[in-house]
N, C-alpha and C positions, 0 to 999 in steps of 0.2 A: 499440453496437447489439446485440452478441451477448447481453448481459444482458436486453434487451427481448425478443428472440426467445425466449430461455429462459423468461422470465416468461410470455409469451403461450402458449407450448407447455404449460407447467405449468397455466396457467389452463384451457386447453382440455381437458387430461387430466382435470382435476377436474370440469369441466362435463360431460364425456362420462361419467365414472363416475357422477355424480349422475343423469344421464339414464337410465342402465341400472339404477340401484339407488335409485329414489325412496324417500325416507324414511331414508337412511343418516345416520350420525353423522360428526362430524369425525374421531373416533378411527378409525372404520372406513375412511374415505377415506385417512387417513394410513397405516394398516397396509397396506391393499391396494395403494396406489401407491408404498409405500416412501419416504414423505415425512415430514418432521418435523411433529408435530402443530401447533406454532406457525405453521409455514409454511402449512399447510392452513387454519388458523383465519384468518390474515391474507388469504389468497387468497379464501376464502369471504366474508369481510367486504367485500372489494373487489367481488366478483361481486354481493353483496347491494346495495352502493351503486349499482351499474350497473343494478339492477332485474332481474337474471338469476336469482337464487335467493332463497328465503325460508327463514328458520329458524322452525320450529314446534315445539311441545311435543307429544310423542307417545311411545308405547311404554310398556312396563313394565319396569323402573322409569321414571318420567317422565324423559325426556331430550330434548335439542334434536335435532331431525331436520332434514335439509336437503332441500328440494324445488325443482324448477325452476319459475319463473313462466312465464306464457304467452310473455313476451318471451324468456326463457331457452330455452324449447322451440323457438321460431322461430329464434333465433340458432344453436342447436345443429343443427337441421335444415339450415340454410343452409351451415354449415361442413362437415357430413357429405356434403352433396350437391355441394359445390364451387361453389355459386352465391352 
């Protein structure tokens, strides 16, 4: 059970970072949160499968950026407000 708790906490930290930094990259998330890039990639893929984030192409040079979906924004607000 501690591993599940740790995974959920990590997922929420990533979701929270994306909410505060719309259009960030996997590398940026990893650097800012002190996580391994592969760990962040896997977690973002899991959040994407849940419909909470989207990967888009943007910026110069063109790179994948991560944004919250409407569902992701709703879930984030609920967690932040404690409801």
